[in-house]
Residue, then its C-alpha position, 0 to 999 in steps of 0.5 A: m483470536n486468529k491473527h490473520p483471519f483472511t489470507m489469499s495465497f496463490p502459488i507461482g508457476q504451478q500447472s495442474q489439471l482441474s480436479e476435485n482437489s484443484p484450488s478452484g474446486m472444479p471437477e476435472q475437465a477434458g484437457a483443461k489446465v490451470t497455470y499459476v503465474r504469480e503469487l500474491t498474499l494479502k493478509y488482513r489484520g488489525p493494525k496497532r493503532p488507537a481507534d480515533l485514527d480510523a478516519i484519515l481526515s487530515p495529514e496529521k492523522a495520516a502521519a500519526f498512523m504511519r508513525q505507528v506502523l513504520p517498521d523502523n527508522v533505520r531504512e526508508h519504508f514506503l507505505t500505502l494506506f488503503l481507504n474506503s469511501a469514508n476515508r477510513v483505513v481498511g488496510y495498509f501495505v509496506a510497498a517498498t523498503g530501501t536503504a538509509n537514504s533512498c527507497q525505490v517504489g513504482a506504481t505497480e507495487v502501490f496499486q496492485a495491493a490497492v486493487v486487491a484490497g478494494a481501496v477507493a482512495i490511498v494515502v502514500g508516505h515514506n520516512h526520511t531517516s535523517g528526520e528532515t522532511t524536505p522533499s527531494l526531486e525523486d519524491r516529487v517525481v514519484t508523487k506525480r507518477l503515482r497521482e497519474a496512475g491513480e487517475l487512470l485506475g480510478i483510485p486517487v492518491l489523496d496525499h503523499l507524506i514525508i515522515g520525520i521524527d516529530h514533524h511531516f511534510s504533506f504534498r497536499e497541504s503544500g499545493q503540490m498534489e495538483p496537476 
C-alpha cells in the first residue's frame, strides 16, 4: 500500500512557459508564463492511532491522540489537528519544533496547512518537556492570537492543549478560550 497516497508539491521560484509539459498541462500560450513562488507539500497518510480516537469530542481524546503522534519529548513540538464538521481528525501537522523549553509558532504556520487540508475546525497543542502543564504567559498569548486568527478565517480553534507526561492542560476546560 502506498504510504503517501496523495501528495501535492510545487517547486520554489521556477519560471517557465506554459506548454504540454507544464505542471498545469495547458498548451503553450503566446507570452504566458507561470511563476512558482512557494513550495507546499501536503501528505495524507493514516496516523498511528486506534480507531476510537477518530472523533475528538473531549480534551482527553485530543491529548491521547497528540501523545501518539508527538515525535519525541526531548524538544517542544506544536501540533495542529485538522477536524471535519463531525470533529473527526482528517489530518495533523507538526507546525513547529522548538528547543527543550520553548517553541515559537505563528498563525501562518498553523492556518496555512489547515486551509489546504480543508479543516472546518482545529485543535492545537504542544508538549512541555518538563512534564509540567501550567501554561506560561507565551502560551496564553499564542492561544489568544490563534483564536483571533481562526475567527477571521472561519476555522475556529476549539482548544489548546499542553501535553505533559501523564496529564494535560486544556484552555477550553479552564475557561480561557473565551474572548
